[in-house]
C-alpha positions in Angstrom: 91.3 130.5 20.5 91.3 128.9 23.8 95.0 128.3 23.8 95.4 132.1 23.4 93.0 132.5 26.1 95.0 130.3 28.4 98.5 131.8 27.5 97.0 135.2 28.7 95.8 134.0 32.1 99.2 132.7 32.5 101.0 135.7 31.0 98.5 137.5 34.0 99.7 135.3 36.4 103.3 135.9 35.8 103.2 139.8 35.9 100.9 139.8 39.2 104.4 137.8 40.4 106.3 140.7 39.2 104.2 143.1 40.5 106.6 143.2 43.8 108.9 145.7 44.0 111.3 143.4 46.1 110.6 140.6 43.3 112.1 142.9 40.8 115.0 143.4 43.0 116.0 139.5 43.3 115.7 139.5 39.5 117.9 142.5 39.3 120.2 140.9 41.8 120.2 137.5 39.8 120.8 138.9 36.4 124.6 138.1 36.5 124.2 134.5 38.2 122.8 132.4 40.7 123.3 133.5 44.3 122.4 131.8 47.9 119.6 133.3 49.8 122.2 134.9 52.2 123.8 136.9 49.4 120.5 138.1 48.2 119.5 138.8 52.1 122.7 141.3 52.2 122.0 142.8 48.8 118.1 143.1 49.7 119.0 144.3 53.5 115.2 142.3 54.0 114.9 140.0 56.7 115.8 136.1 55.4 112.1 135.0 56.3 111.3 137.7 53.7 113.6 136.9 51.1 112.9 133.1 51.2 109.0 134.0 51.0 109.6 135.8 47.6 112.1 133.3 46.2 109.4 130.5 46.9 106.8 132.2 45.1 109.0 133.1 42.2 110.4 129.5 42.0 106.7 127.9 41.9 105.7 130.2 39.3 108.4 129.4 37.2 110.8 132.5 37.2 113.5 131.0 39.2 115.3 127.8 39.5 116.9 126.6 42.9 119.7 124.1 43.7 121.1 122.8 46.9 124.5 122.7 47.7 125.2 121.4 50.9 123.7 123.5 53.4 123.3 126.5 50.7 120.2 126.8 48.1 121.1 128.7 45.1 119.0 130.8 43.1 118.9 131.6 39.5 116.5 133.2 36.6 114.9 130.2 35.0 114.5 132.0 31.8 116.9 135.0 30.7 114.1 136.3 28.8 112.5 137.4 32.3 115.4 139.9 32.8 114.9 141.0 29.0 111.5 141.6 29.8 112.3 143.4 33.3 114.9 145.9 31.5 112.4 146.4 28.4 109.6 147.4 31.1 112.1 149.7 32.8 113.6 151.4 29.7 110.1 152.2 28.8 109.2 153.8 32.3 112.2 156.0 32.0 111.3 156.9 28.8 107.6 157.9 30.1 109.7 159.9 33.2 112.0 161.9 30.7 109.0 162.7 28.8 107.0 164.2 31.5 110.1 165.9 33.0 110.6 167.6 29.5 106.8 168.7 29.3 106.9 170.0 32.9 110.3 172.3 32.0 108.5 173.5 28.9 105.6 174.4 30.9 107.5 176.1 33.5 109.5 178.3 31.2 106.1 179.6 29.9 
């Protein structure tokens, strides 16, 4: 019982870490493979300091891994299941939005 409580606490910590739209954008940007901080800055269109802060938090929580190659630091998803979880949640949200839109259309037609 204590083991599952600890697991739920860890799960909540990861969910809190992923509760940032920018961090979800970072995961989306990294789903095809590792990228440098500079590449992520260009993709996200936010300052390097901001991207670096998000990357540090995600690395600390075990969501991302990093490696240094000369002056560049490359980041990648630590476990591909993180991407799968994000895709699954986005699918759920898309279905919910489609259902709400359908209900609005039905109501508007009355």
